[in-house]
C-alpha positions as CSV (number, residue, x, y, z in Angstrom):
1,X,24.1,5.1,-10.8
2,X,22.5,7.6,-8.4
3,X,21.0,11.0,-9.2
4,X,20.1,13.8,-6.8
5,X,16.4,14.6,-7.6
6,X,14.2,17.5,-6.8
7,X,10.4,17.5,-7.3
8,X,7.6,19.8,-6.2
9,X,4.9,18.9,-3.7
10,X,2.3,21.6,-3.3
11,X,4.9,24.2,-4.1
12,X,7.5,22.8,-1.7
13,X,10.8,21.4,-3.2
14,X,11.3,17.9,-1.9
15,X,14.7,16.2,-2.5
16,X,16.0,12.7,-2.6
17,X,18.1,10.2,-4.6
18,X,17.1,7.9,-7.4
19,X,19.1,4.7,-7.4
20,X,19.1,3.3,-11.0
21,X,19.3,-0.3,-12.0
22,X,21.7,-1.4,-14.7
23,X,18.8,-2.3,-17.1
24,X,16.3,0.0,-18.7
25,X,12.6,0.1,-18.2
26,X,12.6,-1.5,-14.8
27,X,10.0,-1.0,-12.0
28,X,10.5,1.7,-9.3
29,X,10.1,1.6,-5.5
30,X,9.2,4.9,-3.9
31,X,10.4,5.2,-0.3
32,X,10.5,7.7,2.5
33,X,11.5,7.2,6.1
34,X,9.6,7.3,9.4
35,X,9.2,9.7,12.3
36,X,11.9,12.5,12.0
37,X,14.2,10.2,10.0
38,X,15.8,11.1,6.6
39,X,16.5,9.5,3.2
40,X,20.2,8.9,3.6
41,X,19.4,6.5,6.5
42,X,17.7,4.3,3.9
43,X,20.7,4.1,1.6
44,X,21.4,0.5,2.3
45,X,17.9,-0.5,1.4
46,X,17.9,1.6,-1.8
47,X,21.2,0.1,-3.0
48,X,20.1,-3.4,-2.3
49,X,16.8,-2.9,-4.2
50,X,18.6,-1.3,-7.1
51,X,21.2,-4.1,-7.3
52,X,18.3,-6.6,-7.5
53,X,16.8,-4.8,-10.5
54,X,14.4,-2.2,-9.0
55,X,14.9,1.5,-9.5
56,X,14.5,3.1,-6.1
57,X,13.6,6.7,-5.3
58,X,14.2,7.8,-1.7
59,X,13.3,11.3,-0.6
60,X,13.0,13.5,2.5
61,X,9.7,14.7,3.8
62,X,8.9,18.4,3.8
63,X,10.8,20.2,6.6
64,X,13.4,17.4,7.0
65,X,16.8,16.6,5.6
66,X,17.5,18.0,2.2
67,X,13.9,19.0,1.5
68,X,12.5,22.5,1.8
69,X,9.5,23.3,3.9
70,X,8.6,25.1,7.1
71,X,8.3,24.7,10.0
72,X,11.4,22.6,10.2
73,X,11.5,19.3,12.1
74,X,7.7,19.2,12.3
75,X,5.9,15.9,11.6
76,X,2.7,16.6,9.6
77,X,1.0,13.3,8.5
78,X,-1.4,14.7,5.8
79,X,1.4,16.8,4.3
80,X,3.8,13.8,4.3
81,X,1.0,11.6,2.8
82,X,0.5,14.1,0.0
83,X,4.2,14.1,-0.6
84,X,4.2,10.3,-1.2
85,X,1.5,10.7,-3.8
86,X,3.3,13.6,-5.5
87,X,6.4,11.4,-5.6
88,X,4.4,8.8,-7.5
89,X,3.3,11.5,-9.9
90,X,6.9,12.6,-10.4
91,X,8.5,9.2,-11.0
92,X,5.9,8.5,-13.6
93,X,7.3,11.4,-15.7
94,X,10.9,10.0,-15.7
95,X,12.2,8.2,-18.8
96,X,14.1,4.9,-18.4
97,X,11.7,3.2,-15.9
98,X,8.5,1.3,-16.0
99,X,5.9,3.9,-14.8
100,X,3.2,1.2,-14.8
101,X,4.9,-0.8,-12.0
102,X,5.3,1.3,-8.8
103,X,5.8,-0.1,-5.3
104,X,5.3,2.1,-2.2
105,X,7.6,1.3,0.7
106,X,7.3,2.7,4.2
107,X,8.7,1.9,7.6
108,X,7.6,2.9,11.1
109,X,5.7,6.2,10.8
110,X,5.9,6.0,7.0
111,X,4.7,2.4,7.1
112,X,1.4,4.0,7.9
113,X,1.8,6.5,5.0
114,X,2.4,3.6,2.6
115,X,-0.9,2.0,3.7
116,X,-2.9,5.2,3.3
117,X,-1.2,6.2,0.0
118,X,-1.6,2.7,-1.4
119,X,-5.3,2.7,-0.6
120,X,-5.8,6.1,-2.1
121,X,-3.8,5.8,-5.3
122,X,-4.7,3.2,-8.0
123,X,-1.4,4.0,-9.8
124,X,0.4,2.0,-7.1
125,X,1.1,-1.7,-7.9
126,X,1.9,-3.0,-4.5
127,X,2.8,-1.9,-0.9
128,X,5.4,-2.8,1.6
129,X,4.7,-1.6,5.2
130,X,7.4,-2.4,7.8
131,X,6.9,-2.1,11.5
132,X,4.0,0.3,10.7
133,X,2.5,3.0,12.7
134,X,-1.2,2.0,12.9
135,X,-3.1,4.3,15.2
136,X,-2.4,7.5,17.0
137,X,-5.2,7.2,19.4
138,X,-4.3,3.6,20.1
139,X,-0.7,4.5,20.8
140,X,-1.5,7.4,23.1
141,X,-4.0,5.3,25.0
142,X,-1.0,3.3,26.2
143,X,0.4,6.3,28.1
144,X,-0.1,6.3,31.8
145,X,0.2,10.2,31.8
146,X,-2.3,10.7,28.9
147,X,-4.3,13.5,30.5
148,X,-1.1,15.4,31.4
149,X,0.4,14.8,28.0
150,X,-2.7,16.0,26.1
151,X,-2.9,19.1,28.3
152,X,0.7,19.9,27.3
153,X,-0.1,19.5,23.7
154,X,-3.0,21.9,23.8
155,X,-1.0,24.4,25.8
156,X,1.6,24.3,23.1
157,X,-1.0,24.9,20.4
158,X,-2.3,27.9,22.3
159,X,1.2,29.3,22.8
160,X,2.1,28.9,19.1
161,X,-1.3,30.5,18.1
162,X,-0.2,33.5,20.2
163,X,3.1,33.7,18.3
164,X,5.5,31.7,20.5
165,X,8.2,29.7,18.8
166,X,7.8,25.9,18.6
167,X,9.0,23.9,21.5
168,X,11.6,21.4,20.4
169,X,12.4,18.1,22.1
170,X,15.1,15.5,21.3
171,X,14.1,12.6,19.1
172,X,16.3,10.2,21.1
173,X,18.2,10.3,24.4
174,X,20.0,7.5,26.2
175,X,18.5,5.9,29.2
176,X,15.4,7.6,30.6
177,X,16.1,11.0,29.1
178,X,13.3,13.1,27.7
179,X,12.8,12.2,24.0
180,X,10.2,11.5,21.4
181,X,11.6,8.0,21.1
182,X,13.1,7.3,24.5
183,X,15.4,4.5,25.4
184,X,18.8,3.1,24.4
185,X,17.5,1.1,21.4
186,X,16.3,4.2,19.5
187,X,19.3,6.3,20.6
188,X,21.8,3.6,19.5
189,X,20.1,3.0,16.1
190,X,20.0,6.7,15.1
191,X,23.6,7.2,16.3
192,X,24.7,4.2,14.2
193,X,23.4,5.7,11.0
194,X,25.9,8.6,11.1
195,X,23.6,10.6,8.9
196,X,24.9,14.1,8.0
197,X,21.4,15.5,7.4
198,X,19.4,14.0,10.4
199,X,18.8,16.3,13.4
200,X,18.0,15.0,16.8
201,X,15.1,17.3,17.4
202,X,11.4,17.5,16.6
203,X,8.6,19.9,17.4
204,X,6.6,18.9,20.5
205,X,3.4,19.8,18.5
206,X,4.2,17.0,16.1
207,X,2.6,14.7,18.7
208,X,-0.8,16.5,18.3
209,X,-0.7,15.5,14.6
210,X,0.4,12.0,15.5
211,X,-2.5,11.8,18.0
212,X,-5.0,12.3,15.2
213,X,-3.4,10.0,12.6
214,X,-5.2,6.7,11.9
215,X,-3.7,4.7,9.0
216,X,-5.6,1.6,10.1
217,X,-8.8,3.3,8.8
218,X,-7.5,2.8,5.2
219,X,-6.1,-0.7,5.2
220,X,-9.3,-2.3,4.0
221,X,-9.1,-0.2,0.8
222,X,-5.7,-1.5,-0.2
223,X,-7.0,-4.6,-1.9
224,X,-6.6,-5.7,-4.7
225,X,-3.1,-4.1,-4.4
226,X,-0.9,-6.7,-2.8
227,X,0.4,-5.9,0.7
228,X,3.5,-7.2,2.5
229,X,3.6,-6.3,6.2
230,X,6.7,-6.9,8.2
231,X,6.4,-6.6,12.0
232,X,9.0,-6.9,14.8
233,X,7.8,-9.6,17.2
234,X,8.4,-7.5,20.3
235,X,7.8,-4.0,19.0
236,X,6.8,-1.4,21.6
237,X,7.4,1.7,19.5
238,X,4.7,0.8,16.9
239,X,3.1,-2.1,18.9
240,X,3.1,-5.5,17.2
241,X,-0.5,-6.2,18.3
242,X,-1.8,-3.1,16.5
243,X,-0.2,-4.1,13.2
244,X,-1.4,-7.7,13.5
245,X,-5.0,-6.6,14.1
246,X,-4.9,-4.1,11.2
247,X,-3.4,-6.8,8.9
248,X,-6.3,-9.1,9.6
249,X,-8.7,-6.5,8.2
250,X,-6.7,-6.1,4.9
251,X,-8.0,-7.8,1.8
252,X,-6.1,-10.3,-0.3
253,X,-3.5,-10.7,-1.6
254,X,-1.4,-10.1,1.6
255,X,1.4,-11.5,3.5
256,X,2.5,-11.0,7.2
257,X,6.1,-11.7,8.2
258,X,7.5,-11.6,11.8
259,X,11.1,-10.6,12.4
260,X,12.6,-11.4,15.8
261,X,13.4,-8.5,18.2
262,X,12.2,-5.0,18.7
263,X,11.3,-2.1,16.5
264,X,14.8,-1.2,15.4
265,X,15.9,-4.8,14.7
266,X,14.3,-4.6,11.3
267,X,17.0,-2.1,10.3
268,X,20.1,-4.0,11.4
269,X,21.8,-7.4,11.4
270,X,19.8,-10.5,10.8
271,X,16.5,-8.6,11.1
272,X,17.5,-6.4,8.1
273,X,18.6,-9.5,6.1
274,X,15.3,-11.3,6.7
275,X,13.1,-8.3,6.1
276,X,14.9,-7.3,2.8
277,X,14.8,-10.9,1.6
278,X,11.1,-10.9,2.0
279,X,10.8,-7.6,0.2
280,X,12.8,-8.7,-2.8
281,X,10.8,-11.8,-3.2
282,X,7.6,-9.7,-2.9
283,X,8.8,-7.2,-5.5
284,X,9.8,-10.0,-7.9
285,X,6.4,-11.6,-7.6
286,X,4.4,-8.4,-8.1
287,X,6.6,-6.1,-10.1
288,X,8.3,-8.7,-12.3
């Protein structure tokens, strides 16, 4: 059974779907997607978790998909992080699930949110962080055009402060086209989801917020909540080395799993099967 759910986060209506298990009073997994992505692109995960006995709540971040919020298509890490915590507050009010057993799940950009929200919120039982975004400054430092890119970000901020509309760029584009996530792998993945609510655009100023976001600063505060981190062995979108280094600083209990391939291989094919198998084993061990 699936219910369309609306809850409030700081006065903004956020929407998602709750995938119910067949049994009453079961734990719940709270999920949201990564950079620019939307809840319906996680339907396969949610159905798999619910079939295994874990109620699963998947929602859209403010300004994306079915959720309200302005500006649209604007990535705001603190706002999204508060949305995660408000989602936890909301599911604890719902009858028919075990509000004392809540897992946070995040992937890619929201993998960083799961680390932060898990560290900040003692109501969370355990955390799954897949192919996580770890460090905005670390990611931007890899750019060869960093000075030019940052100059563009601050020019955009000044233009918007003067009343100009937001500059929009594509999330993906084939080949070497201008995009937030360039390259064929990203373009092919998002196209394959056939999502009716996802839009292939994001504000350019989102990158100024990304630049300042540092989930790795919080990872040492996760313990004693258990952490499962799943990384793609050859991830260049959220670099594998960044995730591995952050994982080493996390306290116990924790587990690190490597999935072959690149960033988007955790969502499809054998990579999906391996990652989800690890997640289900983790949920069974820590949620019961």
